[in-house]
N, C-alpha and C positions, 0 to 999 in steps of 0.2 A: 645711675648708681643705685642698686637695690640694697635692701637690708642684707647683711651677710653674717658670717659666723661670729663676728665681733659684737653683733647686736647694736649697730648704730640706729638711732631714732631718725626716721625720715622727717625732713623738714615739713612735709605735708601733714604730719600728725599734730602740729601745733595750731592753736587758734588764739586770736587776740582775746584777752580776758581769762584765758585758761589759768587755773591755779593748781599748784602742787604744794603739799605740806608734808614734811618729813623730818626725821632726825630726832635724836635724844642724846646729846653729847654732854656727859657730866664733866664739869671742870674740876680738876683736882689741884690742890696746893702744890704738889710735887711737880706737876706738869707746868704750872704757871712759872715756878721758879726755874725749872730746867729750860724752858723756852726762852725766858728773859735772860738767863745767864749766857745763852749763846747769841741771841739776836736783838735784845732790847734791855740792856742791863741798867735800868733805872731803879732807884731804891724802892719805889712803890710796887715794883714787880718782883723784888728780890727779898726784901727784909720786912717780915711781918710787923715787928715793933716800930721800925722807922716809918712804915707805910701808914700807921695810925695818925701820924703828924701831917700826912699829905692831904691834898685836896680831896682824895678818894676815901679817906678815913680807914683804910685797911688795904691789905694785899689784894691786888687786882691783876687781871690778865692784860698783857700788852694788846693793843688794838690789832697788831699784826698777828698775834697768837689767835685772836678771835677770827681773823680772816682765815688762818690755817685750819682751825677747828671747823669753820664753815665749809672750806674746801673738802675736808675729810668727809663731812656729811653729804656734800653734793656728789662726790665720787662714789660713795657707798650707794646712794640713791640711783645714780646712773648705772652702776654695775647691776642693779636689780631690774631697772626699767628700760635701759638702753643708753648707749653712749653718744657723746658728741664727737666732732672732729677736732675740737679744741676751741680756743677763744682768742680774738684779737685784743682783749683787754676788758677793763671795767670802767664805768663812768661814775662820778660823784659819790665816792665812798664817804660815809658819815658814821662816826662812832658816837652813838647817842647817849649811852649810859655805860658806866664801868661794869665789867664782868668779874665776879668774885668766885673763889673756890666754893664748891658745893652747889653752884647753880647748874641747871640743865638747859642747854641751848637747843633750839629747833629752828627750822628754816621754812619760810613761805616764799614761793616763787610765783610771780604773776607775769604772764606774757604781755608785753606792751606793744611790740612792733615785730612784723615779719617782713623781711626783705630778701626776695630771691636774687641771686647773682645774675647779671645779664650775660656773663661770658663763661661761667663755669657751672657744673651740676651741683651747686651748693646753695644754701640759704642761710641768712643771719637771723637769729632769734634774740630779741632784746627783752630781758626780764628785769622786773624790780625784785630784788632779793632782800627780804627782811628777816633778820635773825632776832629771835625773842628768847627771853628766859622763861622758866617754868610758869610764872604767873602771867604770861602773855605780854609783858612789857618789852617793847623793842629795844635792843641794845646796839644794833648796827643795821645800816641799810646801804645798798649800792645797786647800780644798774649793771647787769652782766650782759655780755654779748657772746652768744654761742654760735658755732658753725655746725651745720647739719647737712647731710647729703640729701639731694633732691632725687625723687624717684620719677618725677614728671618734668616735662619741658626742658 
């Protein structure tokens, strides 16, 4: 399966230890509240005053919202650099720190494993994905599993 007009990244382009850094997603109060009102309606994601009394000390984004913002950055990056064929899922998702309105998130992906399929012209790329805020402090980490077309073998 060769690269085509959709711009898929060939599996062979990856190397263990390869790092990609990208993204600059500004978290807004409005988006935090909008996401939470639909998908995670807990008071510390919805009510600025009540959130001051929470463990987080203020209004913060849902962890699921942080995942969604990360996915938006990943897709934007893939649209510029080349696409995957999808993913069978993620491993060991960890929310390390709360994410507050006004913070700017970015992504660092490091290739951990490369596994060619034995029966299909695809390969699996396992990445450690670290999401950090503007001061470099990590707020979320997970292991992603991407599927990419093989051009060889």
